[in-house]
N, C-alpha and C positions, 0 to 999 in steps of 0.2 A: 623783291619777295611779294607777289602777290596774297594779298591779303583778304577773305572773307567774311563779309557782317551776316550774323541770321537775326532774322527779325524777333523781336519777341514771342510772336504769334506762331511761328516754327518752331523755337524751341518748345512751346507749351506743347505742339501736337507730338513732336518727338518724344517727349517726356512721357506723355499719355501712352503713347505704341508701345513704347519700353515697359511702363509698368503694364499693359493688357496682353502681353503677348504668353505668360505662363496660363492662363485663364483659356486665350483660344488653342494653346497646345492641349491642355486639359480636355477641355470642349472635343475635340477631334479625337482625341484616344476614348473616351464616352461614346461617340458615335462609333467606332469601329468595335468595340466590344458590343455594341446593343446588337449591330449588323451578324456578329458570328455569334451569338445565342441565338437571332431568330434563323441563320443557316443551319444551325443544327438542331434546332424544331422543327424543321423542312424536313431534314432528309430524318427523323428519326416517323415525323409522319411517313413520309414516302417508304421507310422500310414496313412501316405496320400494314400501311395500303398491301403492300407486295406479299406480304406473311396471308393474309386475307385472299387476295386472289391466289395462291397456291392453294391456300386450303379449299377455295368453292371449284378452281379445277381440280382437285382430287375429289369431291364429292360428287360432281357432275361425271367424271369418270366412272366412280363407283355405281352410281344411277343407271348409266350407260350399259354397265355388263352388268347388271341385276336384268336392264331391260331386255339384254341379248338372251339372258338365259330362259326368263318368262318367255319367248318367244319362240326359243327351242322346246321348250315343255308344252307350249300351244300347239306347236308344230307336228311334236312327236308324244303324244300323250304317254304317261308312265300306265303301265300294267299295275293290276293288282299283284300279282308275285312280285316284279319288282320293289314296288312300296312296301312289301313286307318285309323286305332287306334292308329298307333306309329308314333304319328307327330315328325317327324324331327330325327328318328332314322333309316327309311328306306324307300327306294323309289323302287317301282315296274314298270317297263315300262313307267315312267312318271315322269315329276319332273315339277314345276310352278311355280318354281325360277330360272332357268338357265341362264347362260350368254346368248347372243343373239349368239356368234361366235360358232359354233357347234365342233371348233375345242378344247375348253375348256371343259374339265371336272375335278368334284370334287372327292378328291382323300381322303380315310379317314384314319388320321394320330391320335395317341396317344390324340395330342392336339387341334385336333377338324379335318376340315376341309381345305384344299390346293388346289386351283385351279391349275391347271398342265395344258400345251400344249401338245400335242401329237408331237414326234418327227417330221421331216417334211418327212421321209422315210419311216412313218409310223413300224419301229421297233418293235421290244421287247418290250418299253417304252408305245407304243400307246396300249390302251386297248377301245374296241369296244362295249363291254357289259353295258348294262345300269341299271343292278341289282345292285347298288353302291350308298352309301351312300348322299344323295344330303341336300341343306339345305332347310329345311320347309319352304313352303310358308307361308309369313307372314300372318298376321290376317284381312289386306285392302285386299289383293290380293285375299284372298279365299271369302271374301264380294263380291268383284268385280264380281269372277268366280260364286257366287251363284246367283247373279242377272241375269246376260246375259245366263248363262246354266240350272242353277237350285241347288236344294241340294241334289245333289246325296251322298250316303251311308246308312247304317242303321240307320237310326235317325227319329223325329218325328219334326218337328219345326211348330210353328205358326208365323203368322205377321200377322199386323194390320198397314193398308195403310189410309192414309187418303189426300184428294187431295182438290183442286179449281181450276174451269177452268171459265176463264170468257170471251166472245164474243159480240162483239159491231159491228153490220151491220143496215147500212142506204141504206135506197131501195127509188126509186122517181115512183110513180105511175101515170099512165096518163091514164084518161076515157073520151076519144073523140076523134074527128079525126082532121087532116093536110088537112087544106085548101089552096089552091092556091101553094103547095110545102113550105107555109113559115108560115102560121099564124095557130097555135092549136087551136080548138075551143072545150072546155070541161074542166074539171078536172083536178088540179094536186095537187098531197100531196105527201109530203116530210116525208115517215117513217121511224123510225129509233127503233132498237129492242137491248136492254141489256140483257145478260142471266148471271147468275150467277148460277153456279153448285158446290154444297159442295158433297162430296162421302166420305161413310167409309166404307172399304171394310176388312173384318176380311178373314185372308188366312190360310188354312191349308195344310200342307206338310208333305208326309210319304215319307221318302226312304226306297224302298223296296230291293235296295242293292248298290252297285257302278257303276252299269249302267242303272235304272231305279227308274225314282219317281213319285209319281201320285202329286195332288192338287188339291184342291176345295173351291170357293169362291163364296160369295155372297154379293152384293154391297149393303147400304144402302143409297139412293140419296135426297138430297134436290136441288129443285130446286126454282129460282128467277126469273122470266120474268117482262122485262119492256117494253111496246110497247107506241111508241110517236107516232102520227102525226100531219099535221096542218091541217087546216079549220074548228076548233073551231068557233063555233057561224056565220055560213057563211064565216069568215073573213079569206085571204090566211095565215095573217099572226098570227094568234090565234092558238095557240096548247092546244093539249088534251093528256092525257096521263093515263093509266091503268097497275097496277102490277099484276099478275097471281103468288101466291105461291103454292108449292106443295111437300110432304115428302110420299117417298115411296121406295119399295124393287126394285132392277135394276133384270135384267138379271143372273139367276146364271150360275156357270162354272164347266166343271171338266176337268182337264187337264192330259196328259202323258206324260213326257219325255223318252228319250231312248239316250245312248251313245253309239255310234255307235263305236269311236273312243277315248280312252284319249288321252292328249297332250302329245307329245315326244320331243325330242329335234329337230327336225326337222320338224315333222305333227303339225298341232293345233288341239285341243281338238271340236271333231266336234258330234254335239246333234240332231235329230230331234224330233220334239216335235207336240202335235197335241192338240185339242182342241174341248169340243162339248158345244153348248150355247143353255141353254133353255128360253123359252119364261116366266120368273115367274114377269116378272115389267109388267106396265100397257103400251097397245099398243096404239102408235099415230092413230090407223084408228076409226073413228066412233067419234070421238072429236067433235062436232060441234063448229063451231066459230057464237060470238053472235057480235053485232055490239055495239058499246061505245055509250051512250048517248052523245047528245051536238057536235059530230065527224062530223054530217052531213053527213056518210055513208061512210069516208074518212078511221074509223080505226074500225077494226073488231079483236076480239082477242079470243084463244080458252077457250072454258068453263073449262076445266081442262087443266092439263099439263101431258106427257107420262115420265115412266122412264125407258122404255124398248123398244125393235124392234117388239118383238110381233111375231117374227117369231123364228124357229129355225135355229142352224146355227152351222157349224165347221170347222175348221182351222187345216193347217198341214206349217209345218216350218223346215228350217235346219237352224241352227246358228254355225258360228265357234268361235272359242276364240284360241288366241296364246300369249302368255307370253316372252316379251322381257324385262327382267328386266332391268328397275322399270317398264317397261311400257308393258299396256296390250291391245291389237289390237283387236277386235271383231267384227262381222257382221252377216246378218240376211236377210232373205226372207222368205215371210209369204203369202201364199193366203188363204182368206176368202171365204166361200162360204154359201149364204142364199138359205133355202128352202122354197119350194110355199107353201101358206098356204091360206085356205078360210076365210073367216070373215062376219061376218053377214051385216056390213057396213062397206064401204073402202073408204068414201068421208068425208068431212065436211060439204055438205047440210043438214039440218033438213030431218029429214024421213031418212027411212033403203035404201042403195043400197049394194046387198051381191055381193060379186065377190071374188076373187082371188088376192093374191099379190105377186108379185116376186120382192124382196131390190134385187138392185144390187151388185154384186159379188166385192171383192175389193184385190188390189196386194201391198204388202207393203214390200220396202225394208230398212234397215238401215245396218249403219256402226259407231263403234265412237272407240276412244281409252281412256285409263285410266292410270293414274299417282301416283304409290305411294308414299307419300310423305315420310313417315318414315312407322313403323311395324302399325301402328295403322289410319291411314287415308288416303286418296287418294281423287280425283278429276278427274273428267270424261267430256268428252264433246263426245257428239253424234247430227247423223241427220237421221231422219226417213222419208218418204213419201208415201203415201198412196193415191191410186187413186182406187176410186169407179166410178163404171159403173151404169149407168140410171135402173131407176124402171121403173116397167111395173104393168098395172094394167087389168087387167080383169071382167068389170060387168059381172054381170048374161047374157047370151044371147047376150051379145055385143063382139066384138074383142078387142083385146089386143091394148092399148095405152101404149106410152112411158109417164110419167111423166117428163115436160119442164123444166129443171135445175136442175135435181134429181141428177146430174151426180157430182163428187166434186176432188178435188186436194187439198190434207189434207198434209202440211209439217210442221215439227218442227225442230229448232234447239236448243238442250238440252243441259243444265251445270249443272252437278249435285258435288256430295261430299259425301262421307262415313267414318264416323266415328266407329270405333270399342268401343263399350264402355264395354266389358269383353268377357270372351271366349264364351259365349253362345249369346252373344247382342249386337247388333249393330244397328245405325240409321243412314237410306239413303235419302238423300235429293236432288231433282230435280226443276228445273227449265225451262220449254218450253216456244218459243216466236216463234210465228206464221210467218210462211214467205209466205202463201197464203190469199188469200181472205176468203177461206174455210174452214181454220184453225182456232183453238181458239189463241186472241190475247195473253193470255198468261195463263199456266197453271203451276200451283207449286202443289210438293209433297210430301210428308214424311212417310216412310217405316218404320217401324221397326219391322224386324225379330227376333226371338229368336230361336235356336236350345236348345231339351234337351239331 
């Protein structure tokens, strides 16, 4: 049997190798673990880069799609008629809800509109074109615009207007003469007239284009007039009164409006309107006055009430409107002309007195503003004043004479509110307060327009 003998040096080396083997194994495990973590981190980074790449490709595809749409729009421009039906998508040469500062414009982005300001130097960032996407007018702004300018666009609408007007007038009648410049000899009576007028007026609006529309209306009136006077029973303290009522059709009218210039960033919306009035209502001429029994001759009342002017009339006016979001400013000026007309009887005295009547022409101005409270409602304030010239009568075979006191100055302060009840229907309310003696004490109206 062969025996092997190891040297002392070999024995020590083997012992050291045996003692260090666990440490070497542990170091190898640590290295393998580190490699696994690094690989996982690299995989996570790759996944993140792939996600970013996918998002970038989606944005590039969206931009290419928008570019194609813009190229199609440039190749085939959208007409005004088409743009009128694309609410909130396109604005052609006009905008109703733009900032008041013309330096601000709306630029389309993938997430909507961004209001940006032109660079001070008007450099490459400035865009002077107006064929840009702009915020659509709110329903409240559209309703206010239609009230003041008309319902333009290819559509048909109907409107039902109801109004109540109240007049209260007191006057002193003197029948006698002044003696010694201090003593009045004769009869004195104080007359008071209270008049209430209820009006129901249906209207039809037809939009022929985005620049032209026509409308027609026929009102139905119900009048109640109460006459009071002193002198009943021969006593100055005695009062006598009488009430006269009547219902009938008023004067029909037909109107036409033409939009001269649509609203833009710097210019207002300008509309010229004209209207023709037809004497379909009962005229006031030839209505006899009768003395109230027991009034001692102090009170005479008409036998019936009138519901129209009795003559043909025409008007011509211009109106302007500018949107300064959220405020809308408007104004108008109108001239009213009444044509001469002959009647079989032109006075209130019993018996016929034929002749010609020329009602006084009138001039009216108005201005106001409206505030959009939100996209469904708005409030408005306006002022109107109408100056009416004197009426002239020409009895048969006699000279023309002026009717004393027939001139008038009618001034009203109006407070209104508009509420949008839906896409095609709204309710418009208004309360007017008379500011002069010739004006009604108050006038309240409610209008309900509906668009098909």
